[in-house]
N, C-alpha and C positions, 0 to 999 in steps of 0.2 A: 726601322729607321725611321726619325722623326718624333721630337720632343713636346709635340702637343698632347693634348686630353687624351686621345686614342693611342698612342705609342707608349706615354707614361702610365696610362691604366693598364695596359697590357704586360707592360714590362713590371710592373707592380705584383701584378697576380701570376706571373710566371716565376718570378722570384720566389713569391708564397708557396709556390709547389714544388719547388726545389729544381727548378726547370734553369740549367746556365741560359743567362742571356745578356747579349751585349746591347746598348743602346747608342745609337750614333744621331748625331745632330750637328748640322753645318753651321748654324748660328752659336754666338756664344749664351752662356747661361743668362746672362744680364739682358739680352737682348729678348729670350723667350719669356723671360719674366716681367717685363717689362711692356711687351707689345700689346697694345690695346685691342681688345676683340669683343665677341659678344658677350652678353649678359645676363642670359636667362636660362636657366635650367629647369628641365619639366620635373615634376616631385617624383615620378616614377624613376628619373635617373639618379636622383639624390640617395633614393632611398636604396637603390640597387649598389651605388658607391658605399652607403653606411652598413649594408648588410656585409660588404666585402673589408670592412675596416679603413676604407680610403675617404671617408668624409670626417675633416678635420672641424674643431669646435667653430672655426669662422664660417665654414660652408652650413654647419648644422643649426646656428645662431642667425643665418643671413635671413633676411627681410623677405616675407613671402606675399606675392601679389596674387588676387583671385578676380580681378576685374580691371578693364581697360575702358578707355573713353573713344568714340569717334565722333567727331564734329565735321556737320555738312550741313551747308547753307544757314549757318548760324546757329544752328540747333546742336545740341548735345545728345548723344545716345550713349547709357552707359551700357556695358554687355557684362554682366556678372558670371563670368565663366567658371570661376571657383565654386559658387553656388550650385551651379546646373550641372558640373561633373564631379565634385566633390575633392578636385585636385588643383592645385596651385603653381605657380612660376615662382623659383627662388632665385632671388637677385645676387647674382655672383659673377663678376666679370671673368672672363675665362684667363685671363692673365693672374689673378688670385688662386683659381684652382689649378694652373700649372705651377704655380710658386710653391703650392702646398704639395703637389705632387713630387716635383723634384726634390724637396726637403726630404719628403719621407722617404723616397728611393735614393738618394745619393747620399743624404745626410745621416739619415737614422738609421736606414736598413744596409747601407753599404752597397747598395746597387752598382752595377758597371755602366757608367753613361759618359760618353766622348764627345765635348762640345766642341764647335770650330773645326769639325774635319773638313778635308778639302778633298776634291776629285773623286767622290763616292761612285763607285760603280758594282752593279749587281751582275753575276755570271752563272752561269749553268742553272737558270732556274729549271730546265726540264729536265735535270738528272737528280740523283738521289741525295748530291752532295754539293749545293750551290754555296759560291763564296762571295764575299763583298771585300772590293779593296778600297782601299781611301788614304790620303796622305794625312800622317799625324802632325797636327797643329804646332806640337813642341820642338820637334827635332826636323819635320820637313821629312820623315822618311816615310817611304810607302809600307803599308800594313796589310795583311790579309788575313780573313776571319772565314773559315770553314763552318757551314752550318746544316742544320737539318731543315730548317724554313726559313724565309725571310718574310718579315711583317712589313710591308710597306706604307708608313704612316707619314710622309714625307710631301704629300700635297701632289698636285697636278702637274708641278713642274721640276717634282723631284726624281733623284735615280732609279726608283721603283718603277713607275710608270715608264721613264726611259727604257727600260730592260726588257719590255715587251716587245716581240716585234710586230712588225704591222700587220694587221689582221687577225692578231693574238685575242683582241678584245674591240668592242664594239663602244663607242663613245656616243651617248644620244645628248643633245643640248639643245635649251631653249633660251633665245636672247628675247628680253621682256622689250628691249626698243626705249628704254629709258635709264637715266644714271641717277645716284642718289649721292648730293652732296653729304658725306658723313662730318660731324661737328663735335667737339667736345668744348664745352664752356665751363669756365669756372664762375660759375652762377648757380644758386642754391635752386632747386628743383621749384618748377610753377605750379605742378599738380602732384596728387599723392598716389598716383598711377599713370600708366603708360597712355599716352594721348596720339591719337591718328587724326591727321587734320586732312579731310577730303575737299579739294579747291579747285576749280577750274585754272587757275594760275600754277597748279602742281600740289602734290603730296606733301605733307610736311608730318613730323613725329616729334615727339618729346618722350625721353626715358630718363629716369631719375638714375644716376651712378653713384651718389654717396649723399651726404647733407649739404655739400658745398660743389659740387660737380653733377652735370647733366648733360644728356648726350642729345643731340638733334639731328635729325635727317631732313633734307629739302630735295624734292626731284627736280633734278636739271638735265640738259642734254646728254645723252651719252657721249664720254669722251669729252666733256666740258673741263675747264681748267679751273682750280682752286683759287687761282689769281684773279679770275671773274667775279669773285665772291667776296669783294672788302665787308668790313666788319658794317658798316650803316646799311649796307644792300642784306646782307644775312638777317639781321635783325626785323627790317622792314618786312621781308618775305615771311618770316616766321611769324610777326604779329598779323600778318594779313591773313596768311593761311590757316591757322591756328585759331583765329578770333571766333568766340561765340558766346552767344546771350548768358549772362551771368559766370561766366568764366573770369578767373582771375588774372590781372596781366602779368607778361613775362618777366621773370627778373632775368636781366640782361647783366653778362658779364664779359671779359676776356676770352675770345677763341683760343683756346690751344691747340686744336688741332681741325685741319682742313683737307680733306681728300676725297675723291669723286671716285664711286663703285660704279662699273659699268653693270647693271643687274643682269646676271643672267643665271642659269642653273644646268648641270650636267648629272649624267650618270654612267657610269664603265661597266660593261656586262661581258662577262663575268667577272667578278670581283678577285678572284682566282686565275692563277695562270701556271701552271707546274706545279712547283714549291715555292710559289710566291703569292701571299695573299694580302689585298689591299685593304686598308682602312681608312676612316674620314676623307678628307678633302681629295686624297689620291685617289678613292674610288667615287665620290660624289661631291655634289657641289649644290646647297640650296640657297638662292638670293636671299639674303637676310631680310625676308618680309615677315615671316612669322615664326623668326629667332629658332631655327630647328638645327643648324648646322652642327653645333657642339654636343647636343641631344644625341645627333646620330652618330658620331665619332664614338661618342661612348656606349651607343648600343653594339657596333661593330667591336669595338674592344672586349666587351663582355660575353660576346659571342664566341669570339676567337679563342679568347681564353679558356673558355668551358671546352672549346673542340680542341684545343691542347691538352688540357688536362686529364680527357678521355683519351686521346692518343697515348700520352705518355705513362697513364696509371693502369691502363687496361688495355693498350694496342687496340682500341678501336678509333678507325678513322672515318667513321660514318659523320662526324660533325664538321671534320675538315672538308670531306667532299659536299656536306650539304651547306657549307658556311654563307656561299655566295646567295644562293636562293632565300636561307634563313635572313639575311640582312636586306635583300632588295625588296622582300613584303614591306618593310618599313620605309625604306628608302622611296619605293614608289608612292605609297601612302602619302608621306611627309610631302613630297613633290606635288602630287596632286592638290592637297590643301594648300600649299604655298602659292599655286597659280591660280586658283580660286581665290585667295585672299588679295593676292596680287591685282587679278582683273577687280576687285571691290574697290581697292584704295587707289589705283590709278585709273578706273573708268571716268570720274569726274573731270580730269585733267586731260583726255586721249583726244580731247576735241571731236568726238563723235557722241551725238545726242542718243542714239541709241544705247550704247556703252555706260554712258552716264545715269541713263533712266533705269537699266538694269541693276547698276552699282547700287542706286538707292533702293530700289526694290529689295534686293538682296540683305541690306544695314537693316531696312523696317523688320523684315523678316526675322533675322536672326536676334534682335533686341525686342521684339515685341512678341512671339510667338515662344513659348516654353521648349516645345515641342521641337523646332527647327532651331532653337538657341541650344537645347542639349546636344543635338548632334553635331553643331557647329563647335561647341564646348570640348567634346570629348577629344575632335580632331584637333583643334588648337593647343590643348594641354598633353597630345598623346596617349591618352587613356585608351583610345579606340583605332591603334595602328596596325593591328594584325589581323584584320577582317579583309 
């Protein structure tokens, strides 16, 4: 359930094993392929997709980043995490990965995917034969699928989580107390790398999304309205918060997207209830500070696919029984690093001199000490996530 990175990856791998699988998605194919989302894949995730035949030529030839830049008090601090860790980020927006996976699964492999379904509900997940009901978008008739298992990859508000009774799982949540104004500009990138601006007026970020498009973020009050951010105010704040000695001027352009993200994270424990296994945003959300969400979703899908393969090939259910614990080790490691990085980038705008001072100390340590930098780099790129 859910045609995002987790659901599509899992569906591909199940079909490759000869396991009958139906993929249900409430949105249209066009919507899931065009929805702008995260843009950074960690190198381990790309290599894992490549080994399984799911990395297309676009992904394999995508731009790799191995450094980023922090700007504080007019000074530029370069963090070469690629050299320190031996790994890089691959710049590949989620919608492009989803488009590749949909095409491969639906068009090339003939996989069963049903878009635009309505009234989806999961039943009997504590039994040996759960069912999923939905309304067919074509003829408006009800349909029922009888299943061995249900994989809930349909987000926090999807039908999977709704099927778990109260008390069946616990949800642990952290609110960061800030919002981010997410912006997409028709303007060439103004830097060759990701730039984080740490400023008393608020955090800002610059991320290339192609030769003519740039993603920007601006810290704002939680619950703020995009209407409060007209063109001139946006570019004025970006210039102020990203200004640094020796840095080039920003390339300005039309803003084609404005939306406010209330920055929060959550973790669902356990990620399994009966014969329902949660993956991706249905199981956890990482506030998009360190670009971890898509990578966690893929990790879930890979682990769940391995567990299903062992079950259907060998009758071994140990992988399914241990699925939640295996996923949560990386989930909590990523949540911890994300919280650390969030405190670093938001400290200078907190209004608290102590938090601002510790944020500056962290920044100096990670960019000037090779030993400290290696530890941060391994966490940033996900190569030290199973400890």
